[in-house]
PyMOL Python script that loads the backbone (N, CA, C, O; Angstrom):
from pymol import cmd

cmd.read_pdbstr("""\
ATOM      1  N   MET A   1      -2.269 -18.175  -0.039  1.00  0.00           N
ATOM      2  CA  MET A   1      -3.303 -17.381   0.298  1.00  0.00           C
ATOM      3  C   MET A   1      -2.879 -16.025   1.113  1.00  0.00           C
ATOM      4  O   MET A   1      -1.763 -15.663   1.486  1.00  0.00           O
ATOM      5  N   GLU A   2      -4.126 -15.418   1.256  1.00  0.00           N
ATOM      6  CA  GLU A   2      -3.950 -13.980   1.803  1.00  0.00           C
ATOM      7  C   GLU A   2      -4.916 -14.624   3.566  1.00  0.00           C
ATOM      8  O   GLU A   2      -5.783 -15.483   3.724  1.00  0.00           O
ATOM      9  N   SER A   3      -4.231 -13.732   4.526  1.00  0.00           N
ATOM     10  CA  SER A   3      -4.309 -13.578   5.844  1.00  0.00           C
ATOM     11  C   SER A   3      -5.874 -13.378   6.017  1.00  0.00           C
ATOM     12  O   SER A   3      -6.495 -13.487   4.960  1.00  0.00           O
ATOM     13  N   GLY A   4      -6.776 -13.054   7.362  1.00  0.00           N
ATOM     14  CA  GLY A   4      -7.830 -12.661   7.757  1.00  0.00           C
ATOM     15  C   GLY A   4      -7.838 -11.017   6.937  1.00  0.00           C
ATOM     16  O   GLY A   4      -8.420 -10.402   6.044  1.00  0.00           O
ATOM     17  N   LEU A   5      -6.890 -10.880   7.831  1.00  0.00           N
ATOM     18  CA  LEU A   5      -6.041  -9.626   8.370  1.00  0.00           C
ATOM     19  C   LEU A   5      -6.714  -8.723   6.916  1.00  0.00           C
ATOM     20  O   LEU A   5      -7.719  -8.018   7.015  1.00  0.00           O
ATOM     21  N   ILE A   6      -5.823  -8.945   5.403  1.00  0.00           N
ATOM     22  CA  ILE A   6      -6.102  -8.798   4.173  1.00  0.00           C
ATOM     23  C   ILE A   6      -7.373  -8.412   3.676  1.00  0.00           C
ATOM     24  O   ILE A   6      -7.790  -7.369   3.172  1.00  0.00           O
ATOM     25  N   LYS A   7      -8.123 -10.018   4.067  1.00  0.00           N
ATOM     26  CA  LYS A   7      -9.096  -9.331   3.136  1.00  0.00           C
ATOM     27  C   LYS A   7     -10.164  -8.735   4.213  1.00  0.00           C
ATOM     28  O   LYS A   7     -11.373  -8.855   4.019  1.00  0.00           O
ATOM     29  N   THR A   8      -9.805  -8.297   4.988  1.00  0.00           N
ATOM     30  CA  THR A   8     -10.565  -6.942   5.544  1.00  0.00           C
ATOM     31  C   THR A   8      -9.735  -6.148   4.995  1.00  0.00           C
ATOM     32  O   THR A   8     -10.218  -6.052   3.867  1.00  0.00           O
ATOM     33  N   VAL A   9      -8.770  -5.475   5.009  1.00  0.00           N
ATOM     34  CA  VAL A   9      -8.273  -4.414   4.929  1.00  0.00           C
ATOM     35  C   VAL A   9      -8.796  -4.249   3.229  1.00  0.00           C
ATOM     36  O   VAL A   9      -9.003  -3.118   2.789  1.00  0.00           O
ATOM     37  N   VAL A  10      -8.929  -5.137   2.592  1.00  0.00           N
ATOM     38  CA  VAL A  10      -9.062  -5.062   1.526  1.00  0.00           C
ATOM     39  C   VAL A  10     -10.947  -5.164   0.575  1.00  0.00           C
ATOM     40  O   VAL A  10     -11.171  -4.978  -0.621  1.00  0.00           O
ATOM     41  N   ALA A  11     -11.739  -5.441   1.453  1.00  0.00           N
ATOM     42  CA  ALA A  11     -12.997  -5.641   1.970  1.00  0.00           C
ATOM     43  C   ALA A  11     -13.332  -3.985   2.147  1.00  0.00           C
ATOM     44  O   ALA A  11     -14.328  -3.453   1.657  1.00  0.00           O
ATOM     45  N   ALA A  12     -12.184  -3.201   3.035  1.00  0.00           N
ATOM     46  CA  ALA A  12     -12.665  -1.879   3.826  1.00  0.00           C
ATOM     47  C   ALA A  12     -12.677  -0.965   3.049  1.00  0.00           C
ATOM     48  O   ALA A  12     -13.493  -0.044   3.072  1.00  0.00           O
ATOM     49  N   THR A  13     -11.661  -1.117   2.163  1.00  0.00           N
ATOM     50  CA  THR A  13     -11.317  -0.102   1.103  1.00  0.00           C
ATOM     51  C   THR A  13     -12.556   0.398   0.277  1.00  0.00           C
ATOM     52  O   THR A  13     -12.778   1.603   0.392  1.00  0.00           O
ATOM     53  N   GLY A  14     -13.409  -0.321  -0.541  1.00  0.00           N
ATOM     54  CA  GLY A  14     -14.755  -0.193  -1.077  1.00  0.00           C
ATOM     55  C   GLY A  14     -13.988  -0.319  -2.209  1.00  0.00           C
ATOM     56  O   GLY A  14     -14.634  -0.974  -3.026  1.00  0.00           O
ATOM     57  N   LEU A  15     -12.877   0.009  -2.658  1.00  0.00           N
ATOM     58  CA  LEU A  15     -12.657  -0.550  -4.045  1.00  0.00           C
ATOM     59  C   LEU A  15     -12.268  -1.795  -4.808  1.00  0.00           C
ATOM     60  O   LEU A  15     -11.542  -2.710  -4.419  1.00  0.00           O
ATOM     61  N   PRO A  16     -12.899  -1.656  -5.996  1.00  0.00           N
ATOM     62  CA  PRO A  16     -12.194  -3.452  -6.913  1.00  0.00           C
ATOM     63  C   PRO A  16     -11.832  -4.208  -5.655  1.00  0.00           C
ATOM     64  O   PRO A  16     -11.463  -3.561  -4.674  1.00  0.00           O
ATOM     65  N   GLU A  17     -11.889  -5.177  -5.618  1.00  0.00           N
ATOM     66  CA  GLU A  17     -11.077  -5.913  -5.074  1.00  0.00           C
ATOM     67  C   GLU A  17      -9.673  -6.688  -5.050  1.00  0.00           C
ATOM     68  O   GLU A  17      -8.864  -6.962  -4.163  1.00  0.00           O
ATOM     69  N   SER A  18      -9.782  -6.990  -6.886  1.00  0.00           N
ATOM     70  CA  SER A  18      -8.257  -7.344  -7.378  1.00  0.00           C
ATOM     71  C   SER A  18      -7.570  -6.764  -7.517  1.00  0.00           C
ATOM     72  O   SER A  18      -6.411  -7.112  -7.287  1.00  0.00           O
ATOM     73  N   PRO A  19      -7.873  -5.562  -7.965  1.00  0.00           N
ATOM     74  CA  PRO A  19      -6.634  -4.781  -8.210  1.00  0.00           C
ATOM     75  C   PRO A  19      -5.748  -4.283  -6.928  1.00  0.00           C
ATOM     76  O   PRO A  19      -4.523  -4.154  -6.935  1.00  0.00           O
ATOM     77  N   VAL A  20      -6.846  -3.965  -5.548  1.00  0.00           N
ATOM     78  CA  VAL A  20      -6.743  -3.551  -4.165  1.00  0.00           C
ATOM     79  C   VAL A  20      -5.708  -4.551  -3.854  1.00  0.00           C
ATOM     80  O   VAL A  20      -4.508  -4.282  -3.910  1.00  0.00           O
ATOM     81  N   GLN A  21      -6.249  -5.894  -3.473  1.00  0.00           N
ATOM     82  CA  GLN A  21      -5.403  -7.319  -3.406  1.00  0.00           C
ATOM     83  C   GLN A  21      -3.780  -7.075  -3.997  1.00  0.00           C
ATOM     84  O   GLN A  21      -2.759  -7.012  -3.312  1.00  0.00           O
ATOM     85  N   LYS A  22      -3.923  -6.941  -5.753  1.00  0.00           N
ATOM     86  CA  LYS A  22      -2.683  -6.867  -6.091  1.00  0.00           C
ATOM     87  C   LYS A  22      -1.808  -6.200  -5.856  1.00  0.00           C
ATOM     88  O   LYS A  22      -0.822  -6.397  -6.566  1.00  0.00           O
ATOM     89  N   GLU A  23      -1.716  -5.327  -5.007  1.00  0.00           N
ATOM     90  CA  GLU A  23      -0.925  -3.740  -5.015  1.00  0.00           C
ATOM     91  C   GLU A  23      -0.728  -4.191  -3.651  1.00  0.00           C
ATOM     92  O   GLU A  23       0.451  -4.101  -3.306  1.00  0.00           O
ATOM     93  N   LEU A  24      -1.689  -4.750  -2.571  1.00  0.00           N
ATOM     94  CA  LEU A  24      -1.251  -5.065  -1.415  1.00  0.00           C
ATOM     95  C   LEU A  24      -0.257  -6.120  -1.285  1.00  0.00           C
ATOM     96  O   LEU A  24       0.791  -5.926  -0.669  1.00  0.00           O
ATOM     97  N   GLN A  25      -0.579  -7.369  -1.909  1.00  0.00           N
ATOM     98  CA  GLN A  25       0.232  -8.319  -1.679  1.00  0.00           C
ATOM     99  C   GLN A  25       2.063  -7.883  -2.573  1.00  0.00           C
ATOM    100  O   GLN A  25       3.090  -8.398  -2.132  1.00  0.00           O
ATOM    101  N   SER A  26       2.088  -6.840  -3.873  1.00  0.00           N
ATOM    102  CA  SER A  26       3.106  -6.640  -4.258  1.00  0.00           C
ATOM    103  C   SER A  26       4.206  -5.994  -2.884  1.00  0.00           C
ATOM    104  O   SER A  26       5.371  -6.353  -2.709  1.00  0.00           O
ATOM    105  N   LEU A  27       3.148  -4.591  -1.720  1.00  0.00           N
ATOM    106  CA  LEU A  27       4.013  -3.676  -1.021  1.00  0.00           C
ATOM    107  C   LEU A  27       3.990  -4.630  -0.110  1.00  0.00           C
ATOM    108  O   LEU A  27       4.210  -4.108   0.983  1.00  0.00           O
ATOM    109  N   ILE A  28       3.805  -5.981   0.003  1.00  0.00           N
ATOM    110  CA  ILE A  28       3.480  -6.908   1.211  1.00  0.00           C
ATOM    111  C   ILE A  28       5.175  -7.719   1.383  1.00  0.00           C
ATOM    112  O   ILE A  28       5.866  -7.977   2.369  1.00  0.00           O
ATOM    113  N   SER A  29       5.405  -7.973  -0.420  1.00  0.00           N
ATOM    114  CA  SER A  29       6.481  -8.901  -0.693  1.00  0.00           C
ATOM    115  C   SER A  29       7.224  -8.382  -1.004  1.00  0.00           C
ATOM    116  O   SER A  29       8.275  -9.021  -1.035  1.00  0.00           O
ATOM    117  N   LYS A  30       7.288  -7.306  -1.339  1.00  0.00           N
ATOM    118  CA  LYS A  30       8.556  -6.024  -1.402  1.00  0.00           C
ATOM    119  C   LYS A  30       9.484  -5.877   0.028  1.00  0.00           C
ATOM    120  O   LYS A  30      10.674  -6.178   0.119  1.00  0.00           O
ATOM    121  N   SER A  31       8.517  -5.269   1.253  1.00  0.00           N
ATOM    122  CA  SER A  31       8.508  -5.549   2.302  1.00  0.00           C
ATOM    123  C   SER A  31       9.545  -6.684   3.409  1.00  0.00           C
ATOM    124  O   SER A  31      10.047  -6.413   4.500  1.00  0.00           O
ATOM    125  N   GLY A  32       9.602  -8.120   2.539  1.00  0.00           N
ATOM    126  CA  GLY A  32       9.794  -8.684   3.088  1.00  0.00           C
ATOM    127  C   GLY A  32       9.249  -9.786   3.970  1.00  0.00           C
ATOM    128  O   GLY A  32       9.887 -10.725   4.445  1.00  0.00           O
ATOM    129  N   PHE A  33       7.441  -9.405   4.165  1.00  0.00           N
ATOM    130  CA  PHE A  33       6.736  -9.605   4.822  1.00  0.00           C
ATOM    131  C   PHE A  33       5.910 -11.304   4.676  1.00  0.00           C
ATOM    132  O   PHE A  33       5.616 -11.597   3.517  1.00  0.00           O
ATOM    133  N   ASP A  34       5.697 -11.937   5.326  1.00  0.00           N
ATOM    134  CA  ASP A  34       4.647 -13.333   4.666  1.00  0.00           C
ATOM    135  C   ASP A  34       3.964 -12.295   4.900  1.00  0.00           C
ATOM    136  O   ASP A  34       4.205 -11.406   5.716  1.00  0.00           O
ATOM    137  N   SER A  35       2.685 -12.444   3.841  1.00  0.00           N
ATOM    138  CA  SER A  35       1.122 -12.557   3.384  1.00  0.00           C
ATOM    139  C   SER A  35       0.414 -13.222   4.329  1.00  0.00           C
ATOM    140  O   SER A  35      -0.339 -12.558   5.041  1.00  0.00           O
ATOM    141  N   GLU A  36       0.535 -14.960   4.562  1.00  0.00           N
ATOM    142  CA  GLU A  36      -0.361 -15.813   4.982  1.00  0.00           C
ATOM    143  C   GLU A  36      -0.001 -15.010   6.687  1.00  0.00           C
ATOM    144  O   GLU A  36      -0.941 -14.821   7.460  1.00  0.00           O
ATOM    145  N   GLU A  37       1.379 -14.630   7.057  1.00  0.00           N
ATOM    146  CA  GLU A  37       1.289 -14.495   8.826  1.00  0.00           C
ATOM    147  C   GLU A  37       1.193 -12.448   9.016  1.00  0.00           C
ATOM    148  O   GLU A  37       1.411 -11.647   9.925  1.00  0.00           O
ATOM    149  N   LEU A  38       0.902 -12.399   8.079  1.00  0.00           N
ATOM    150  CA  LEU A  38       0.777 -10.498   8.309  1.00  0.00           C
ATOM    151  C   LEU A  38       0.304 -10.130   9.715  1.00  0.00           C
ATOM    152  O   LEU A  38      -0.804 -10.455  10.143  1.00  0.00           O
ATOM    153  N   THR A  39       1.491  -9.216  10.626  1.00  0.00           N
ATOM    154  CA  THR A  39       0.174  -8.984  11.428  1.00  0.00           C
ATOM    155  C   THR A  39       0.053  -7.477  11.221  1.00  0.00           C
ATOM    156  O   THR A  39       0.356  -6.781  10.252  1.00  0.00           O
ATOM    157  N   LEU A  40      -0.633  -7.079  12.753  1.00  0.00           N
ATOM    158  CA  LEU A  40      -1.341  -5.526  12.286  1.00  0.00           C
ATOM    159  C   LEU A  40       0.082  -4.375  12.290  1.00  0.00           C
ATOM    160  O   LEU A  40       0.239  -3.315  11.685  1.00  0.00           O
ATOM    161  N   ASP A  41       0.930  -5.081  13.195  1.00  0.00           N
ATOM    162  CA  ASP A  41       2.177  -3.978  13.231  1.00  0.00           C
ATOM    163  C   ASP A  41       2.763  -4.023  12.178  1.00  0.00           C
ATOM    164  O   ASP A  41       3.660  -3.184  12.259  1.00  0.00           O
ATOM    165  N   GLU A  42       2.800  -4.587  11.070  1.00  0.00           N
ATOM    166  CA  GLU A  42       3.536  -5.076   9.771  1.00  0.00           C
ATOM    167  C   GLU A  42       2.732  -4.618   8.760  1.00  0.00           C
ATOM    168  O   GLU A  42       3.362  -4.133   7.820  1.00  0.00           O
ATOM    169  N   LEU A  43       1.381  -4.618   8.643  1.00  0.00           N
ATOM    170  CA  LEU A  43       0.214  -4.208   7.963  1.00  0.00           C
ATOM    171  C   LEU A  43       0.581  -2.490   7.815  1.00  0.00           C
ATOM    172  O   LEU A  43       0.228  -1.739   6.906  1.00  0.00           O
ATOM    173  N   ARG A  44       1.430  -2.157   9.064  1.00  0.00           N
ATOM    174  CA  ARG A  44       1.044  -0.502   9.494  1.00  0.00           C
ATOM    175  C   ARG A  44       2.347  -0.756   9.033  1.00  0.00           C
ATOM    176  O   ARG A  44       2.456   0.080   8.136  1.00  0.00           O
ATOM    177  N   GLU A  45       3.126  -1.215   9.065  1.00  0.00           N
ATOM    178  CA  GLU A  45       4.910  -0.322   8.623  1.00  0.00           C
ATOM    179  C   GLU A  45       4.819  -0.504   7.415  1.00  0.00           C
ATOM    180  O   GLU A  45       5.725   0.152   6.901  1.00  0.00           O
ATOM    181  N   VAL A  46       3.826  -1.395   6.101  1.00  0.00           N
ATOM    182  CA  VAL A  46       3.985  -1.529   5.243  1.00  0.00           C
ATOM    183  C   VAL A  46       3.174  -0.253   4.760  1.00  0.00           C
ATOM    184  O   VAL A  46       3.805   0.399   3.928  1.00  0.00           O
ATOM    185  N   MET A  47       1.905   0.267   5.088  1.00  0.00           N
ATOM    186  CA  MET A  47       1.330   1.162   4.419  1.00  0.00           C
ATOM    187  C   MET A  47       2.028   2.224   5.073  1.00  0.00           C
ATOM    188  O   MET A  47       1.774   3.234   4.418  1.00  0.00           O
ATOM    189  N   ALA A  48       2.757   2.505   6.005  1.00  0.00           N
ATOM    190  CA  ALA A  48       2.874   4.251   6.678  1.00  0.00           C
ATOM    191  C   ALA A  48       4.170   4.115   5.139  1.00  0.00           C
ATOM    192  O   ALA A  48       3.977   5.043   4.353  1.00  0.00           O
ATOM    193  N   GLU A  49       5.328   3.160   4.695  1.00  0.00           N
ATOM    194  CA  GLU A  49       6.024   3.239   4.026  1.00  0.00           C
ATOM    195  C   GLU A  49       5.629   3.504   2.364  1.00  0.00           C
ATOM    196  O   GLU A  49       6.253   4.011   1.432  1.00  0.00           O
ATOM    197  N   TYR A  50       4.187   2.858   2.503  1.00  0.00           N
ATOM    198  CA  TYR A  50       3.331   3.250   0.995  1.00  0.00           C
ATOM    199  C   TYR A  50       2.836   4.653   0.910  1.00  0.00           C
ATOM    200  O   TYR A  50       2.792   5.319  -0.124  1.00  0.00           O
ATOM    201  N   LEU A  51       2.478   5.027   2.066  1.00  0.00           N
ATOM    202  CA  LEU A  51       2.045   7.038   2.676  1.00  0.00           C
ATOM    203  C   LEU A  51       2.597   7.653   2.052  1.00  0.00           C
ATOM    204  O   LEU A  51       2.279   8.299   1.054  1.00  0.00           O
ATOM    205  N   ASN A  52       4.105   7.445   2.909  1.00  0.00           N
ATOM    206  CA  ASN A  52       5.315   8.074   2.318  1.00  0.00           C
ATOM    207  C   ASN A  52       5.572   8.362   1.076  1.00  0.00           C
ATOM    208  O   ASN A  52       5.847   9.516   0.747  1.00  0.00           O
ATOM    209  N   GLN A  53       5.506   7.112  -0.005  1.00  0.00           N
ATOM    210  CA  GLN A  53       5.872   7.033  -1.423  1.00  0.00           C
ATOM    211  C   GLN A  53       5.537   7.731  -2.018  1.00  0.00           C
ATOM    212  O   GLN A  53       6.106   8.412  -2.872  1.00  0.00           O
ATOM    213  N   VAL A  54       3.795   7.669  -1.420  1.00  0.00           N
ATOM    214  CA  VAL A  54       2.484   8.708  -2.473  1.00  0.00           C
ATOM    215  C   VAL A  54       3.100   9.901  -2.429  1.00  0.00           C
ATOM    216  O   VAL A  54       3.501  10.596  -3.363  1.00  0.00           O
ATOM    217  N   PHE A  55       3.163  10.174  -0.690  1.00  0.00           N
ATOM    218  CA  PHE A  55       3.571  11.401  -0.639  1.00  0.00           C
ATOM    219  C   PHE A  55       4.646  11.958  -1.456  1.00  0.00           C
ATOM    220  O   PHE A  55       4.584  12.629  -2.486  1.00  0.00           O
ATOM    221  N   LEU A  56       5.393  11.643  -0.951  1.00  0.00           N
ATOM    222  CA  LEU A  56       7.011  11.912  -2.167  1.00  0.00           C
ATOM    223  C   LEU A  56       6.282  12.380  -3.837  1.00  0.00           C
ATOM    224  O   LEU A  56       6.274  13.501  -4.346  1.00  0.00           O
ATOM    225  N   GLU A  57       5.729  11.104  -4.387  1.00  0.00           N
ATOM    226  CA  GLU A  57       5.387  10.849  -5.780  1.00  0.00           C
ATOM    227  C   GLU A  57       4.851  12.248  -6.239  1.00  0.00           C
ATOM    228  O   GLU A  57       5.291  12.866  -7.209  1.00  0.00           O
ATOM    229  N   MET A  58       3.723  12.715  -5.315  1.00  0.00           N
ATOM    230  CA  MET A  58       2.597  13.835  -5.144  1.00  0.00           C
ATOM    231  C   MET A  58       3.815  15.177  -5.215  1.00  0.00           C
ATOM    232  O   MET A  58       3.761  15.892  -6.216  1.00  0.00           O
ATOM    233  N   ALA A  59       4.964  15.509  -4.070  1.00  0.00           N
ATOM    234  CA  ALA A  59       5.710  16.654  -3.691  1.00  0.00           C
ATOM    235  C   ALA A  59       6.389  16.496  -5.269  1.00  0.00           C
ATOM    236  O   ALA A  59       6.374  17.324  -6.181  1.00  0.00           O
ATOM    237  N   GLN A  60       6.804  15.543  -5.249  1.00  0.00           N
ATOM    238  CA  GLN A  60       7.552  15.580  -6.698  1.00  0.00           C
ATOM    239  C   GLN A  60       6.716  16.257  -8.332  1.00  0.00           C
ATOM    240  O   GLN A  60       7.139  17.037  -9.185  1.00  0.00           O
ATOM    241  N   ALA A  61       5.791  15.730  -8.234  1.00  0.00           N
ATOM    242  CA  ALA A  61       4.752  15.857  -9.144  1.00  0.00           C
ATOM    243  C   ALA A  61       4.250  17.598  -9.245  1.00  0.00           C
ATOM    244  O   ALA A  61       4.017  18.093 -10.348  1.00  0.00           O
ATOM    245  N   GLU A  62       4.096  18.617  -7.635  1.00  0.00           N
ATOM    246  CA  GLU A  62       3.620  19.061  -7.445  1.00  0.00           C
ATOM    247  C   GLU A  62       5.045  20.204  -8.072  1.00  0.00           C
ATOM    248  O   GLU A  62       4.878  21.057  -8.945  1.00  0.00           O
ATOM    249  N   SER A  63       5.939  20.016  -7.598  1.00  0.00           N
ATOM    250  CA  SER A  63       7.553  20.441  -7.397  1.00  0.00           C
ATOM    251  C   SER A  63       7.417  21.190  -9.660  1.00  0.00           C
ATOM    252  O   SER A  63       7.450  22.257 -10.274  1.00  0.00           O
ATOM    253  N   ASP A  64       7.277  19.750  -9.932  1.00  0.00           N
ATOM    254  CA  ASP A  64       7.677  19.556 -11.671  1.00  0.00           C
ATOM    255  C   ASP A  64       6.387  20.986 -12.273  1.00  0.00           C
ATOM    256  O   ASP A  64       6.615  21.994 -12.942  1.00  0.00           O
ATOM    257  N   THR A  65       5.443  20.614 -11.839  1.00  0.00           N
ATOM    258  CA  THR A  65       4.172  21.457 -12.248  1.00  0.00           C
ATOM    259  C   THR A  65       4.619  22.915 -11.875  1.00  0.00           C
ATOM    260  O   THR A  65       3.834  23.700 -12.408  1.00  0.00           O
ATOM    261  N   SER A  66       5.473  23.490 -11.244  1.00  0.00           N
ATOM    262  CA  SER A  66       5.597  24.772 -10.363  1.00  0.00           C
ATOM    263  C   SER A  66       6.390  24.657 -11.511  1.00  0.00           C
ATOM    264  O   SER A  66       6.004  25.181 -12.556  1.00  0.00           O
ATOM    265  N   ALA A  67       7.565  23.972 -11.453  1.00  0.00           N
ATOM    266  CA  ALA A  67       8.649  24.348 -12.242  1.00  0.00           C
ATOM    267  C   ALA A  67       8.591  24.397 -13.722  1.00  0.00           C
ATOM    268  O   ALA A  67       9.308  25.140 -14.393  1.00  0.00           O
ATOM    269  N   SER A  68       7.744  23.610 -14.188  1.00  0.00           N
ATOM    270  CA  SER A  68       7.055  23.964 -15.712  1.00  0.00           C
ATOM    271  C   SER A  68       6.196  25.492 -15.731  1.00  0.00           C
ATOM    272  O   SER A  68       6.514  26.267 -16.632  1.00  0.00           O
ATOM    273  N   ALA A  69       5.518  25.766 -15.115  1.00  0.00           N
ATOM    274  CA  ALA A  69       4.829  26.853 -14.934  1.00  0.00           C
ATOM    275  C   ALA A  69       5.538  28.222 -14.831  1.00  0.00           C
ATOM    276  O   ALA A  69       4.878  29.247 -14.659  1.00  0.00           O
TER     277      ALA A  69
END
""", "prot")
cmd.dss("prot")
cmd.show_as("cartoon", "prot")
cmd.util.cbc("prot")
cmd.orient("prot")
């Protein structure tokens, strides 16, 4: 079961709900939080870590592209 907070976030993305929900559930699980009792502060922590990972991956991809040019 998912919390109202998760439903709200998934709906607010405007993206297909199923893949977004699965990804968000996975991130929450990896962070050790309970998705049924997730607080706004916990969601912020999960999303900050996710964004950090995305930025690091983008920087690495850019670095790899620059190195091969």
